[in-house]
C-alpha positions as YAML, in Angstrom:
chain: A
units: angstrom
residues:
- id: 1
  name: MET
  ca: [-13.53, -16.92, 3.41]
- id: 2
  name: SER
  ca: [-17.18, -16.22, 2.30]
- id: 3
  name: ALA
  ca: [-17.41, -12.66, 2.19]
- id: 4
  name: GLU
  ca: [-19.86, -13.41, 4.58]
- id: 5
  name: LYS
  ca: [-17.86, -14.35, 7.39]
- id: 6
  name: ARG
  ca: [-15.59, -12.33, 7.45]
- id: 7
  name: ASN
  ca: [-15.58, -9.23, 9.73]
- id: 8
  name: PRO
  ca: [-16.09, -6.15, 8.43]
- id: 9
  name: TYR
  ca: [-13.01, -4.21, 10.27]
- id: 10
  name: ASP
  ca: [-10.71, -6.63, 9.21]
- id: 11
  name: VAL
  ca: [-11.99, -6.30, 5.86]
- id: 12
  name: GLU
  ca: [-11.17, -2.71, 5.99]
- id: 13
  name: CYS
  ca: [-7.53, -3.16, 7.71]
- id: 14
  name: GLY
  ca: [-7.28, -5.45, 4.76]
- id: 15
  name: LYS
  ca: [-7.67, -2.66, 2.17]
- id: 16
  name: ARG
  ca: [-5.32, -0.46, 4.39]
- id: 17
  name: LEU
  ca: [-2.65, -2.98, 3.63]
- id: 18
  name: VAL
  ca: [-3.53, -3.15, -0.04]
- id: 19
  name: LEU
  ca: [-3.78, 0.81, -0.11]
- id: 20
  name: ALA
  ca: [0.01, 0.76, 2.04]
- id: 21
  name: ARG
  ca: [1.07, -1.27, -0.53]
- id: 22
  name: THR
  ca: [0.05, 0.14, -3.33]
- id: 23
  name: ALA
  ca: [1.12, 4.04, -2.01]
- id: 24
  name: LEU
  ca: [5.01, 2.63, -1.75]
- id: 25
  name: GLY
  ca: [4.75, 1.57, -5.48]
- id: 26
  name: TYR
  ca: [4.26, -2.80, -5.12]
- id: 27
  name: PRO
  ca: [1.41, -2.84, -6.82]
- id: 28
  name: LYS
  ca: [1.88, -7.03, -7.25]
- id: 29
  name: ARG
  ca: [1.20, -9.19, -3.82]
- id: 30
  name: PRO
  ca: [4.39, -11.46, -3.88]
- id: 31
  name: GLN
  ca: [7.42, -8.39, -4.52]
- id: 32
  name: TRP
  ca: [5.45, -7.28, -1.84]
- id: 33
  name: ALA
  ca: [5.74, -10.69, 0.41]
- id: 34
  name: ARG
  ca: [9.42, -11.43, -0.33]
- id: 35
  name: LEU
  ca: [10.33, -7.42, 1.14]
- id: 36
  name: THR
  ca: [8.15, -8.17, 4.13]
- id: 37
  name: MET
  ca: [7.50, -11.44, 5.13]
- id: 38
  name: THR
  ca: [9.93, -13.93, 6.85]
- id: 39
  name: ALA
  ca: [11.53, -16.90, 4.65]
- id: 40
  name: ASP
  ca: [13.70, -18.64, 4.36]
- id: 41
  name: THR
  ca: [12.48, -21.97, 2.18]
- id: 42
  name: GLU
  ca: [10.15, -21.43, -0.31]
- id: 43
  name: GLU
  ca: [7.74, -23.78, 1.45]
- id: 44
  name: GLU
  ca: [8.18, -20.95, 4.12]
- id: 45
  name: TYR
  ca: [7.44, -17.91, 1.46]
- id: 46
  name: ARG
  ca: [4.36, -19.93, 0.10]
- id: 47
  name: GLN
  ca: [2.99, -19.87, 3.68]
- id: 48
  name: SER
  ca: [3.89, -16.04, 4.08]
- id: 49
  name: LEU
  ca: [2.04, -15.02, 0.96]
- id: 50
  name: ASP
  ca: [-1.28, -16.75, 1.58]
- id: 51
  name: LEU
  ca: [-0.91, -15.21, 5.02]
- id: 52
  name: LEU
  ca: [-0.60, -11.46, 3.54]
- id: 53
  name: ARG
  ca: [-3.29, -13.17, 1.46]
- id: 54
  name: LYS
  ca: [-5.87, -13.50, 4.52]
- id: 55
  name: TYR
  ca: [-4.63, -9.96, 6.06]
- id: 56
  name: GLU
  ca: [-5.30, -8.26, 2.52]
- id: 57
  name: ASN
  ca: [-8.68, -9.86, 2.29]
- id: 58
  name: GLY
  ca: [-9.63, -9.62, 5.63]
- id: 59
  name: ASP
  ca: [-10.44, -13.43, 6.76]
- id: 60
  name: THR
  ca: [-7.41, -12.84, 9.13]
- id: 61
  name: LEU
  ca: [-6.32, -9.64, 11.31]
- id: 62
  name: VAL
  ca: [-3.46, -8.34, 10.24]
- id: 63
  name: ARG
  ca: [-0.98, -9.14, 13.74]
- id: 64
  name: PRO
  ca: [0.72, -6.01, 15.37]
- id: 65
  name: ALA
  ca: [3.72, -8.00, 14.86]
- id: 66
  name: TYR
  ca: [3.88, -7.80, 10.87]
- id: 67
  name: ILE
  ca: [2.29, -4.09, 11.14]
- id: 68
  name: ALA
  ca: [5.35, -3.25, 13.18]
- id: 69
  name: LYS
  ca: [7.79, -3.85, 10.20]
- id: 70
  name: LEU
  ca: [5.91, -2.30, 8.25]
- id: 71
  name: LYS
  ca: [6.49, 0.73, 10.70]
- id: 72
  name: ARG
  ca: [10.13, 0.27, 11.03]
- id: 73
  name: LEU
  ca: [10.35, -0.64, 6.72]
- id: 74
  name: PHE
  ca: [8.61, 2.22, 5.41]
- id: 75
  name: GLY
  ca: [6.62, 3.97, 8.53]
- id: 76
  name: ILE
  ca: [3.18, 2.52, 7.77]
- id: 77
  name: ASP
  ca: [1.39, 3.16, 11.25]
- id: 78
  name: PRO
  ca: [-0.80, 1.27, 13.19]
- id: 79
  name: ASN
  ca: [-2.99, 4.00, 13.61]
- id: 80
  name: TRP
  ca: [-4.11, 4.44, 10.26]
- id: 81
  name: ILE
  ca: [-4.41, 0.46, 9.65]
- id: 82
  name: TYR
  ca: [-6.27, -0.18, 13.21]
- id: 83
  name: SER
  ca: [-7.82, 3.21, 13.30]
- id: 84
  name: ASN
  ca: [-7.43, 5.11, 9.68]
- id: 85
  name: ASP
  ca: [-6.12, 7.68, 11.08]
- id: 86
  name: PRO
  ca: [-2.63, 8.74, 8.90]
- id: 87
  name: SER
  ca: [-1.21, 11.47, 10.99]
- id: 88
  name: ARG
  ca: [1.30, 9.57, 12.31]
- id: 89
  name: MET
  ca: [2.80, 8.72, 8.99]
- id: 90
  name: PRO
  ca: [5.81, 10.38, 7.16]
- id: 91
  name: ALA
  ca: [3.45, 13.15, 5.04]
- id: 92
  name: GLU
  ca: [4.11, 12.09, 1.58]
- id: 93
  name: LEU
  ca: [2.69, 8.70, 2.70]
- id: 94
  name: ALA
  ca: [0.22, 10.09, 3.88]
- id: 95
  name: ALA
  ca: [-0.67, 12.11, 1.55]
- id: 96
  name: LYS
  ca: [-0.61, 9.10, -1.03]
- id: 97
  name: VAL
  ca: [-2.82, 6.62, 0.93]
- id: 98
  name: VAL
  ca: [-5.77, 9.21, 1.01]
- id: 99
  name: GLU
  ca: [-5.73, 10.25, -2.55]
- id: 100
  name: LEU
  ca: [-5.90, 5.94, -2.66]
- id: 101
  name: GLN
  ca: [-8.82, 6.32, -1.33]
- id: 102
  name: ASP
  ca: [-10.07, 9.15, -2.67]
- id: 103
  name: ALA
  ca: [-9.60, 7.29, -5.52]
- id: 104
  name: GLU
  ca: [-11.79, 4.10, -4.54]
- id: 105
  name: ALA
  ca: [-14.28, 6.12, -2.75]
- id: 106
  name: ASP
  ca: [-15.03, 8.18, -5.61]
- id: 107
  name: GLU
  ca: [-14.99, 4.56, -8.22]
- id: 108
  name: SER
  ca: [-17.20, 2.94, -5.50]
- id: 109
  name: GLU
  ca: [-19.54, 5.79, -6.11]
- id: 110
  name: ASP
  ca: [-19.87, 5.85, -9.57]
- id: 111
  name: ILE
  ca: [-21.01, 2.37, -9.24]
- id: 112
  name: THR
  ca: [-23.23, 3.08, -6.53]
- id: 113
  name: PRO
  ca: [-27.13, 2.86, -8.27]
...
């Protein structure tokens, strides 16, 4: 999907999903997909990886069922993914994602004329 057609809200939720993955020490999407998505066959894994890419790029809004799974596994709170409110996450994870968000904001300020 082209950037012009993506819903800005979906894009922001996808960015927070990437930040959570990174904060938890999974910089690469394939490893994260194997850990967090259900796939019994290689074809299902490829489909899961494609869905995760769509979530992270903001092509598709992250489904609540997937966020519920991330909450069970890691404490990633739906309020943070959907509303940018990290207050209900474990303190260490919340601190890491806020730090990454701040670093990302600083980088974007550096390239803004």
